N, C-alpha and C positions, 0 to 999 in steps of 0.2 A: 476518532477516526472511523469507527463503525457508523456513527450517525451520519457522517459525511458520505460514506458509501451507500447509505440509505437515501439521503436527500438528492444526491447528484443524478442518478438514473431516474428517480421518481419524478423529477421536474420535466423530463423529456417525454414521458409516456403519452401524455395528452396531446403532444405535438406530432406524433407519428401517425401517418395515414393508416387506417384500419386494414388496408390492403396488405400491409406488412405485418400480418397477424403474429407470425412466429417471433419477430423481434419484440413486439409488445408483450407477448406471453413470457418470453425469456426474461425480459427486464422485470416483469412482475415476480417471477421466481427469485430473481436477485434481491428484490425488496424483502421477500419472505426470509431469505437467508440472512440478510443483514439485521432484520428485526430479531431473529433468533440469536444472532451473535450479541446484539445489544443486551438482550435479556440475560443470557448466560454469563457474559463477562461482568455485567453489573452484579448479578447474584454471587459470582465468584469473588468479586472485590469486597462485597458486603460480608461474605463468610469469613473474611480475615479478622473481622472485629474492628478494624480501623476506619471502615467506611470509605466513601469516595473522597479522594484527597484533592489534589490541585490539577488544573490544566493551565499551562503557561500561556501568556499572551502570544508568544511566537507560534505555538501550536494552533491556537485559535485563528491567528492571521493566516497561517499556511492553509488551513482547511477552508477559510472564507474565500481565499483566492480560487481554490478548486471549485467551490460551489458557484462562484460568479461566472465561470466559463459558459458562454452562451452557445457555442458550436458543439453539436453532439460528438462529432469525430474527435475533436480536440479534448473534450471532456472524457470520452471513453479512453483515449490514449493516456491522458494524465492519470486518470483514476485506475483503470483496469490493467493496462500494460505496465505502467511505471509503478503506481502506488500499490495496487493489490499484488502485483508481481513481486515487489519487494516485501510485502506483508507476508506472502507465502513463506519466504525464507525466514522471516522473524518467527512465525508460528511453528515452523519445523524446529527451529533452535530452542524455543520454549518447551516444545514437546520433549526434546532430548534432555533438557536440564530441569524439567518440572520436579517440584519437591514431593509430589504425590500423584497417584494414578488418575485421580479425578481431573486435575488440571491438565495432565497429559492428554486425556481423552477429549477434553473440551477443545483444546487447540488442534488436536488431530482432526476432529470433525469439522471445525471451522476452516481448517486448511483445505479440506476436500471441497468445501463450498467455494472457497476463494479461487481454487484452481479452475473451476468451471467459469468463473467470471473472467479470469485472466485469458483463458482460451477464447472466450467470446470476443473480448476486446482485441486480441491478436488477430483473430479471423477477420474482424471488421477492418482493421487497419491494413492487413495484408491485401484484402480485396481493394480497399481504397487506393493503395499505392500501385496495385496492378493496373487499375483503370486510369490513374492520374499520378504519374511519377512526380509531378511538381508539388503534389500535396505534402511531400516530405518537408518542404520549406515552411508550410503552414504549421505543421506539427512542431518543428524545431523552434519556430517563432513563439508558439504557445509556451514551450518549456522555458525559452529565454526570457519572455516577458514575465512569467511567474517568478523566475529566479531574480529578476530585477526588483520586483515587489518585495521579495524575501531576502534582499541582499544583506540585511543586518542579521539574518539567522544563519550563522556560519558553522554551527555545530549542532549535534543532536542534544536535546534536552538532557542536562546532567542527571536529573532525577531518573530518567529512563535508563541511561547507560549504567548508572550506579545500581539500579534494581536488577538489571540484566547481569551485571558482574557478580552481584551477591548470589543470584540464582545459579549462575554458571559455575561459581567457585564453591558453592555450598555453605557460605557463611561470610562473616565480616572480619575474620582474622586476617592480618596482613598477607599471609601466604595464600589464603583462600581468595582474597581480592586480586592478588597478582595473577593467579590462575584464571579467575573469572574475567578479568580485564583482557587477558590474552585471547580468551575464547570470543569475547565480544568484538575485539579487533578483527579476528578471523571471520566473524559473521559479516562485518561491514565490507570486508574484501570480497566475500562470497556474493553479497548482494550486488556489488558493482559488476562482478564477472557475469552473474546471471542476467542482470539488466542488459548488458551488452549482447549476450547471446540471444535474448528474446528480440532485441531490436534488429539485429542482423537477420534473424530468421523471418522477419516480416517485411524486409526490404530496405533497411538502412545500411549504408556502407559501414565498415568497421570504424572509420574515422568519425562519422556522424554519430554512431552508437556510443563511442567513447565520450564525445562532447555532451550528448544528451544525458548520459549516466552521471557525468561529473556535475551537471547542473541540477540534477534531481534534488528535491527538497530534503534536508536532513531529518525532517519529521517522518520519513519513510513514505507516508502517503502523499 
C-alpha cells in the first residue's frame, strides 16, 4: 500500500507545469513521507523475526488499478481522499491496540503524515467540484470502473483481518479473538462513516457519498 502511495503521485510530478510550484513541492514532500513509511514499516516487520510474508494477488491487483489511473484528479481522489483517508482510520486503530510503544509511535507518526495527504486531496477535489459540479460524475465513474475490475474481491484479505483481530483482542484464545473480531467490525463501520463524512464535506451528496463508500476497495487503499 505504501509503495503505491509513493508511485502514484510520483508519476504526475513531471507532468505538472512548473508555474504550479506549490503543488510540485507538496507532492515531493508526499514522496518523502511515503518513502519513510516504507522504510519504517519494513524494519518493523523484519523486527518480528518472521520476515516479510505474503501479498495476495487481490491486493496486488487492487493497487495496480490505482497506479494505472491516468487522470490526476481521479488518482488523487482514489488515493488520498478514499484510500489514505481510510488508512488514517486503520493507523489510529493499530495505535490503540499496538502491543508495544514503538509500534504505537510508528503508526502515530505515519498517521500525522497521511492526514496531510488526505487534506491536500480533499482541498483539490473540493476546488474541482466548486469549479465544475459535473466533475462529480467523472469521480464516481472512476470509483465504479475500479470496482468492476475488482468485482471478484468481495472482502478484506483474511490474513489482514485475522492479524487485526489478534492485535485488538490481545491473543489467539477464542475469547480474545471474539473481542478482537468485534473491534475490527467496529473499525470497518467507522471507516465507512468517515468516508461518507469526507465525501459530503467536499461536495458529494449524502446519497452519492454512500454509494462511493460502498464501492471502495476492500483493500482499504
